[in-house]
C-alpha positions in Angstrom: 96.9 85.4 68.4 97.0 88.9 69.9 95.6 89.4 73.4 93.5 92.3 72.1 91.2 90.0 70.2 89.8 88.7 73.6 88.8 92.1 74.8 85.3 93.1 73.8 84.9 96.5 72.2 81.7 97.2 74.3 83.6 97.0 77.5 84.4 100.8 77.3 81.8 103.2 78.6 81.0 106.6 77.0 83.2 108.5 79.4 86.2 106.3 78.6 85.6 106.7 74.9 85.4 110.6 75.4 88.7 110.4 77.2 90.3 108.4 74.3 89.0 110.9 71.8 90.4 113.9 73.8 93.8 112.2 74.0 93.9 111.7 70.2 92.6 115.1 69.5 95.0 116.9 71.8 98.1 114.8 70.7 97.4 115.3 67.0 96.2 118.9 67.4 92.8 118.1 66.0 94.3 117.2 62.5 92.4 114.0 62.2 89.1 113.3 60.4 86.0 112.1 62.2 85.8 108.7 60.4 89.3 107.8 61.5 88.6 108.8 65.2 85.3 106.9 65.1 87.1 103.8 63.9 90.0 104.2 66.3 87.8 104.7 69.4 84.9 102.4 68.4 82.1 104.8 68.4 79.9 106.6 65.8 80.9 109.5 63.7 78.1 111.5 65.3 79.6 110.9 68.8 82.9 112.3 67.5 81.2 115.3 65.9 79.4 116.1 69.3 82.7 115.9 71.2 84.5 118.1 68.7 81.8 120.7 68.8 81.8 120.6 72.6 85.6 121.2 72.6 85.1 124.2 70.1 82.4 125.7 72.2 83.6 125.1 75.8 87.3 125.9 75.6 90.7 124.7 76.6 90.5 122.2 79.5 90.2 118.8 78.0 89.4 117.2 81.4 86.1 119.0 81.6 85.3 117.3 78.2 85.6 113.9 79.5 82.7 114.0 82.0 79.2 114.4 80.8 77.9 117.8 80.2 75.6 118.9 83.0 72.1 120.3 82.3 71.2 123.9 83.2 69.1 124.1 86.3 66.7 126.2 84.3 66.2 123.3 81.9 64.9 121.0 84.7 62.0 118.9 83.6 58.5 119.8 84.7 57.3 117.9 87.7 53.7 116.7 87.7 52.9 117.4 91.2 49.6 116.2 92.8 48.3 119.8 92.9 48.9 120.3 89.3 47.2 117.0 88.4 44.2 118.0 90.6 43.9 121.3 88.8 43.9 119.4 85.4 41.3 117.0 86.6 39.1 119.8 87.8 39.3 121.6 84.5 38.4 118.3 82.7 35.4 117.8 85.0 34.2 121.4 84.5 34.4 121.2 80.7 35.2 117.8 79.2 35.0 119.2 75.7 37.8 121.7 76.3 41.0 121.0 74.3 44.2 119.9 75.9 45.9 123.1 74.7 43.2 125.3 76.2 43.6 123.6 79.5 47.4 124.1 79.4 46.9 127.9 78.6 44.4 128.3 81.5 46.6 126.7 84.2 49.8 128.6 85.2 52.9 126.4 85.3 51.5 123.7 83.0 53.0 123.3 79.5 51.1 121.6 76.7 53.2 118.5 76.9 52.7 118.2 80.7 48.9 118.4 80.2 48.9 115.8 77.4 51.0 113.4 79.5 48.8 113.9 82.6 45.6 113.2 80.6 47.1 110.2 78.9 48.2 108.8 82.3 44.6 109.4 83.7 43.1 107.7 80.6 45.3 104.7 81.1 44.4 104.3 84.7 40.6 104.5 83.7 41.1 101.8 81.0 42.9 99.5 83.6 40.0 99.9 86.0 37.4 98.6 83.5 
């Protein structure tokens, strides 16, 4: 019995799998198909495709590919601050028949999805109080 049979395949995290992919891709000059890489590393073909695409886009340094890609600061999620929630609540109290899209357009810094989430949260709180 081989000692490798005792090692569970799930014991490797995504970063370690990316590292193994980068080693294989660099040593074989990328002349390997995605299905083989997926079987060899123990991941999905889509994961291999994403890593290959990132290598083609980002360039030469394989060590930067091992760590996760950082989000752009401009792409940060919208924060539902208490002031924004208060503005949304005031708009609803002024005109309860106004659509969520109209509320989002009338408030600066509020996207449509932020208003939807805030209203759904408010509605859940009201239902729990009953």
